[in-house]
Each structure stands twice: as structure tokens, then as C-alpha cells.
C-alpha positions as semicolon CSV with decimal commas, in nm:
position;residue;x (nm);y (nm);z (nm)
1;M;-18,610;18,363;-4,205
2;A;-18,933;18,178;-4,290
3;E;-19,250;18,255;-4,099
4;P;-19,562;18,038;-4,064
5;I;-19,835;18,158;-4,298
6;R;-20,118;17,902;-4,276
7;L;-20,238;17,582;-4,109
8;T;-20,397;17,336;-4,351
9;L;-20,596;17,028;-4,257
10;V;-20,640;16,753;-4,517
11;S;-20,950;16,555;-4,428
12;A;-21,283;16,410;-4,541
13;S;-21,632;16,463;-4,405
14;W;-21,687;16,088;-4,347
15;C;-21,368;16,039;-4,143
16;P;-21,422;16,021;-3,763
17;Y;-21,054;16,105;-3,707
18;C;-21,122;16,424;-3,904
19;V;-21,475;16,529;-3,805
20;P;-21,505;16,648;-3,535
21;T;-21,179;16,527;-3,380
22;S;-20,952;16,734;-3,605
23;T;-21,190;16,991;-3,751
24;D;-21,265;17,121;-3,401
25;R;-20,901;17,143;-3,292
26;A;-20,716;17,260;-3,603
27;P;-20,882;17,606;-3,618
28;V;-20,800;17,657;-3,249
29;L;-20,434;17,577;-3,318
30;A;-20,429;17,812;-3,616
31;K;-20,571;18,092;-3,401
32;R;-20,310;18,031;-3,131
33;L;-20,038;18,045;-3,395
34;G;-20,186;18,361;-3,548
35;V;-20,226;18,210;-3,895
36;P;-20,525;18,147;-4,121
37;F;-20,683;17,801;-4,124
38;R;-20,761;17,611;-4,445
39;L;-20,962;17,288;-4,474
40;L;-20,902;17,065;-4,777
41;D;-21,156;16,784;-4,822
42;I;-21,017;16,501;-5,036
43;D;-21,365;16,423;-5,169
44;L;-21,435;16,771;-5,305
45;P;-21,303;16,832;-5,656
46;A;-21,223;17,195;-5,565
47;S;-20,972;17,087;-5,299
48;E;-20,870;16,731;-5,389
49;D;-20,578;16,826;-5,617
50;E;-20,433;17,071;-5,365
51;A;-20,471;16,816;-5,084
52;D;-20,290;16,554;-5,293
53;R;-20,014;16,800;-5,382
54;L;-19,956;16,898;-5,022
55;V;-19,953;16,538;-4,897
56;R;-19,732;16,424;-5,185
57;A;-19,478;16,701;-5,125
58;F;-19,471;16,721;-4,745
59;G;-19,679;16,445;-4,588
60;A;-19,723;16,070;-4,577
61;W;-19,806;15,995;-4,940
62;K;-19,958;15,674;-5,075
63;D;-20,235;15,640;-5,332
64;D;-20,474;15,577;-5,042
65;Y;-20,304;15,808;-4,791
66;V;-20,421;15,832;-4,435
67;I;-20,622;16,129;-4,312
68;P;-20,620;16,358;-4,131
69;Q;-20,289;16,520;-4,208
70;A;-20,220;16,872;-4,082
71;F;-19,954;17,102;-4,224
72;L;-19,799;17,423;-4,101
73;E;-19,710;17,612;-4,417
74;W;-19,419;17,857;-4,428
75;S;-19,339;18,176;-4,619
76;D;-19,053;18,001;-4,802
77;G;-19,298;17,764;-4,978
78;T;-19,232;17,465;-4,753
79;A;-19,463;17,292;-4,509
80;D;-19,422;17,075;-4,201
81;A;-19,652;16,779;-4,144
82;I;-19,739;16,849;-3,783
83;L;-19,999;16,572;-3,751
84;V;-20,042;16,252;-3,948
85;A;-20,299;16,005;-3,822
86;V;-20,196;15,644;-3,777
87;R;-20,411;15,407;-3,980
88;S;-20,636;15,188;-3,763
89;S;-20,527;15,350;-3,438
90;P;-20,793;15,445;-3,183
91;I;-20,945;15,789;-3,238
92;G;-20,816;15,877;-2,892
93;E;-20,461;15,871;-3,030
94;T;-20,548;16,145;-3,278
95;R;-20,707;16,345;-2,996
96;K;-20,389;16,305;-2,788
97;A;-20,176;16,426;-3,080
98;W;-20,392;16,739;-3,115
99;D;-20,386;16,797;-2,740
100;A;-20,005;16,786;-2,744
101;L;-19,993;17,041;-3,027
102;L;-20,241;17,267;-2,848
103;A;-20,051;17,241;-2,521
104;D;-19,741;17,403;-2,672
105;P;-19,815;17,562;-3,010
106;E;-19,511;17,787;-2,991
107;R;-19,280;17,489;-3,032
108;L;-19,405;17,470;-3,392
109;R;-19,266;17,820;-3,454
110;R;-18,918;17,728;-3,332
111;R;-18,835;17,593;-3,675
112;A;-18,818;17,953;-3,796
113;T;-18,536;18,033;-3,557
114;E;-18,332;17,713;-3,589
């Protein structure tokens, strides 16, 4: 049975949906889930390729993909896109999505038992 092993946030420093909206909430969610947090900035060469790989494999991929995207990674090598921002939506919608995840983080673990 797969177990969650990490929460990864794909973001960029210039993105108001990312900073501070997501960068403040994602580490809190990771802590509540008991997993490490990883931040991948699409504008940093050291993390761009890994961010692209994760989004291409498990997220909402386009050449100009939307950020932020948050992934719960599992011990079996898979990942669930637990948050994908909606392009041109109000920032408040991204906040609401994070608030819903933080309100019941254990529901994200249920995948392991289903």
C-alpha cells in the first residue's frame, strides 16, 4: 500500500497565486500530513526540469502551464495533483482551495486505503 512521502509546490516568485498565497499554506499542509515539503520554482534552472516533469506526468500540462500546482507524492512513484490554480481566476479562489485542503488534510491520505 502506497504512503504519502512528500508535498511539492510548483510555483514562481513573481506569481501572486503562489507567493504568499500558496507558499504560506503548502508547508502547513505538509506538516499536518507528516511529510516533507518541497518548493520547485519554474524560473530557477535547478528546479525547472523537475517542475516540468512533475506537471507533465501528473498535473495540468501545457507549454505555458498554470501555477501554482501542488502534488502529494506517494511511495509507489505516483503523485496526485491536489491543487491546480485556475488561470485568470481571483486569487481568493486559490485561497479557498488551500483552505479546503487544510480543513481536512486526512482526506488526502484516503487514497492509500482505497
